[in-house]
N, C-alpha and C positions, 0 to 999 in steps of 0.2 A: 443408532450411531451417535455417539457423543461428539461435541464440537468444541475445539479450543480456539481462542481468539487469535487471528493473524492479521497481517496487513495485506491488502490487495486492492486491485483496481476494480471499481464497481462496473466498469464498462466491458470487461472481457472475462469470460469464464470458460474453462475447458472441462468437459465431462468425459470420463473414460469408463467403459463398461467392462466389468470383470466377472468371471464365473469361478467360484471356489468349489473344489471337490474335497470332501473330508472322508477319512476312513474311520471305522469303528474301533473301539478299544482304547481310545485316548492315547495313541502312540504305541499300539500293541503289535508286536510280532513281525512286522514286515522285514524281510531280508532283501538285500540288494538283488535285483533280478526277479523278485516275486511280484511286487506291485509296480515298481517304478524303475527297476534296474535297466530295462531295455529301452527306456525313453531318454531322449536328449534333455539336458537340463533347461535349455532354451531353444525355441524354434520360432521362426517367423521374423519379420522385419518391421521397423517403425513406420507409422503412418506419417505422410507428409501433410501438414496442417498449416493453413494460413491463420495465425492467431488474430489477425485483424478482421476476420470475417466470421459470420455465424454459419458454422458448418458442423456436420456430424458425419464421421467417417468410420469405416470398419478398420480394425487394427490387425487382428489375426496373429497375435504373439502368444505363445504358451510357455509358462515356467513350470517345470516338474521337479519336485523333490524326489530324486532318485533313491533316497534312503528309505522312504516309506510310501511313495507313490502318490502323494497329494499333488493336486494340479491347480494352477491358477491360469485361466485364459483371459487375456485382454481382448475384449470384444469390440469396443467402440471408443472413440474419442469425440467429444462434442464441444463446441464453443457457443452453444445456443442458450445457456442458462442466463436468465435475467436476474441480476443480483442488486438492482438499483434500490430495492426496498429492504435489503438486509443491512440494517444500519450499523451493526457491529463490525462489518467488514471495513478494512482500511484501504486506502488508495495508494500506498507507497511502495509495496514490496513485491510487485510482480503479478503474474497471471494465475488465476485460480484454475486448476485442472480437475475436471470431473472425469473419472474413469469408470467405465462399466466393466465389471469383473464377473467371471463365472468361476466359482470355487468348488472343486470336487474333492471330497475326502472319502476314499474307499473304506470298506469295513475294517481293513487291517492297517489303516493309515493313522495319522496323528492330527487331532483337531486344529483348525486354523483360526487365528484371531486377525481381524482386519487391521489391528494396530501394528502388526508385523509388516504391513505393506505400505510402501512409500516411495519417495524419489531418492535417487542417489544422493549421498550425504552432501556433496558440494552443489546440489541443485535445489534443495529446499532450505527453508529458513530455520525453523525451530523443531518441528515434529513431522513425522511421516504423513499423518493425515491432517487435513485442514478442518479445524473445529472452530465454529463461530456461531453464536446464538442466532437462530432464525434461518440459518443456511439450509438445514435439513428440511424445514417446512417449505422453503422456496423450491427445493429440489422436488419434493413430493407434489407440490401444487403444479409444477410444470412437467410432470410425467417422468421424473428421474428418481425412481424408488431407490432408497438407500440400501446398500448391502448390509445384512445383519452383521453385528459386530463380532459374532462367533459362529463358526461353522463346525458342527460336531461330526464325528466319524459316521460313515455310512450315509452321507447326505451331500446334496449339491444345491448351492444357492447362487443366484445371480442378482446383481444390483450395482448401484453407482457409489463411488468413493470420491471424495473431494481432496485434491492435493494442491500444492502451491508451487509454481515454477518461478524461480528467482528471475529478476529482470535481466540478469547477465547471460542467461542460458539461451542458446539457440536450438537446443534439442533437450530431450529428457529421457532418462532411463528409469524404469521401474525396478525397485528392489523388494525382495521377499526375504525377510530375516527370520531364521528359525533358531530358537534357543536350544541349548543342549538339554537332553532329556534321557530318561531311562525307561525302557519298556518294562512294565510291571510284571508281565507274564514270563518273558524270556530272560529278563535281566540285562538285555543288550543295551549298551550305552551309545547314544547318538551325539556326535559333536555339534556345536553351533555351526551354522552355515548360512550363507547368503547367496541367493540366486538373483542375477541382474539381467534385465532384458531391455532392448530398445523400445521406447514408448512412442515418442513423436519427434519429428523434425519440423521446426518452425520455418515455413517457406515465405512468410509475409515480409514485405518490404519494411513494414513497421509492425511491432507488436504493440499492445496497449502500453507497455513500459517504454518502448522506443518512442512512442508518442509523448510520454511523460518526459523522456530525455530531451526530445525536441523542445518541449515547453521549458526545459531547464536551460535553454540557450537564451542569453540576454537579447532583448529587442530594444531598439532605439525608441525612446519615449520623450515626451515633453510635458511639463506642468510647472507652474510656479505659484506658490502660496506666499502672500505678503501680509504681515500684520501691519495695519496702517498706523498704529500707535507706537509700538515698540520697534518697528522696522525690521523685526525678525523675518527672514525669508527662508523658504525651503524650495529648492529647485530639483526636479526629477529629470534624469536624462536616460535612464535605462530601467527595464522591468523584466523580471523572470516570472512568467505566469504560472508555471507548474513545476516547482522543485519538489521532488519526492521526499517525504519524511524519512530520516534514517531509521534503521532497525531498532535502535535504542528507544525510539519514541513511538513504538507500535501500540501504545495505549491511547494514542490520539487518533482522531479520524479526520481525514482531509489531506491537504497538501500546503506547501508554502508558496506564497506570492512574495517575492523579494523585490524591493524597490531601491534603486541606487539614487541617493540624494546628496546634495550639498546643502548644509544648513549654515546660515550666517546669522549670528546674533547681532542685533542692532546695538548702537552705542547710545541710544536715547536714555535707557535705564540700565541699572546694574544687575538686573535679574538674570541675564543670560538666556540660554536655551537648553532644553533637555529633551531626549527622545520620548519621554512621557507626555510631551506636548503634541505628539504626532499620532494621527489615526489614518487608517485606510478604510474607505467606504466602498463596499462592493455594489454591483448593479442591483442586488437584492435589498440594499439598504443596511446591510450588516456593518456596524461600526467596530473596527478592530484596532486594538492597541498593539504595539510591537510585541512579538512573541519572543520573550526572553528565555532561551533554552540553550544550554551549553552544547548539547549534542548537535542541534540544528546549526548553531554558529560555527562549530567545528566542521560540519559537513559542507557548509557553504564556503568556508575559508579554504578547505582542501580542494575545492573545485575552482578556486581563484576568485571567490567573491567575499572578500573580507568585510567585517562589520565596520561600524563607524569608528573613526579615530577618537581616542580618549573615551571610548564607549558612548560618545555622543554628548557628553556633558561639557558645555563650553560657557565661558564668561562673555560678557558684552564685548563686541568688537572682534570676536574669534570665529573661526569656521571649523566645521567637521564634515567629513565626507566618507561614504561607504554604503554598504548594503544593509537594509532594514527588513527583517523577515516578518511576515504576517501569516498566521494560521487561518486558512479559509476552509469552508466545508467542502465535501467532495463534489457537489454539484456546481460549484463556482466556475464560471467560464473564464475566458481569457480577455475579456473586455469589460468596459463599464466601470473602471476603477476611478476613484477620486482620492486625492491626498488632502489631508486637512490638518492645519495647525489649530491647537486649542490654547487660547490665552486665559489664564486664570484671573479672577478678580484680584486686585491688589490695591493697597494704600500707597500713595506716593509720599516718600519722605519729604517733609516740608509742607505737606498739605495736598489735598485732592486725592482722587482715586481713579483707577482704571477698571471698567466693567469687564466681566468675562465675555469672550466672543470666540467664534470659530471662523476659520478662513479656509474654506474648501477650494480646491482647484482640480478640475477634471484632467485626468491623465490621457493624453493622446498617444497611442502606441502605433508605431510605423507598421503598415501592412495589415493592421487589424481594424476592421470596421466596427463601429460602435452604434448600436441602435437603442441604447438605454433611454434616450430622450432627456437625459439630465442636462441642465444648463447651469451647473454649479461653478463654472470657471470664475476664479478670483472674486467670489462673493463672500462677504463677511456677515455673520449672524451673531447677535448677542445671545448669550445662553446663561442658564443658572450655573452656579459654581460653588463647590464646597471649600474653595481655597481663599475666600474673601478674608481680608485682614493681612494678607502677605504684603511685603514691602517691595515696590518696584525700584 
């Protein structure tokens, strides 16, 4: 099974078991009522699954192509797949769904491709199947053997297929799309058709994505970084610890931590203040610059979290306020953050110079305990800088 890259949460994966049954002849000769005409196109009901828990449940839904008699049985759904080590997976766009399918194609049926199986169009993001490097290996290692990508006539195959459920979905429907084709022996033409069956109903109070949405709620916070020479200050009063990346940025891995700040440029020197002077330091020690991305800025603004006024570039004596996004890795938690100003080395007009220095300040988030052990509050540290020679 091939895998295409998508965005997903590394914390929750749903696995669904399907059985595919194929008929021989590559689409040959079945007439309505011969192989599948007496069968209902869809039978069974969706499984109730709490996407916040590690569960594996039987589904018991069957889709039948009554034109040729091919059959797809949805056997199981599981949330037990551990995807933490699948680095190509993204954390922004919903829950990964692994489905166990049993596919049966009778001798007079039409071969089945697993690329024809997916979620209802408004429930998945880009493609029917979830393809991401390393996912199939993780499935195999954990006992979820992948369904072969092609089931020929006269055969039955059972295996797992990975799908992606959008974060807005509370339930999911499986679709089986069949392209129009002609039976080579009889010359009969079969129209394109789609069978849709209920797959799962999310019963959890939170899904992995609901948790991400909770993280996208601003939390009261406090921190203040002051440059003791220029008197530039940055004050933090709110933090969003887990804002999901928009679909347009699915090439990135991780999520956004957004910090609401007020920056005041001191009047001691004329150099002013810029967002490039700002860094977020995580509990793991990652030093992150502002993530400048138009799609992220738009997504934040649409949720009521606008960026810095004047894009953050201000002259001495001026102020700017707004949300500053930082792209953090998927494993980053919701505590242990430090905001830091960086002062570049500069020459003072009229004589003298100012050395480069950093001014970190620990961010305290209301209701979030912090055990990182950092004591960086309002401490300044001199640092090397490639901006020496600038005028303050």
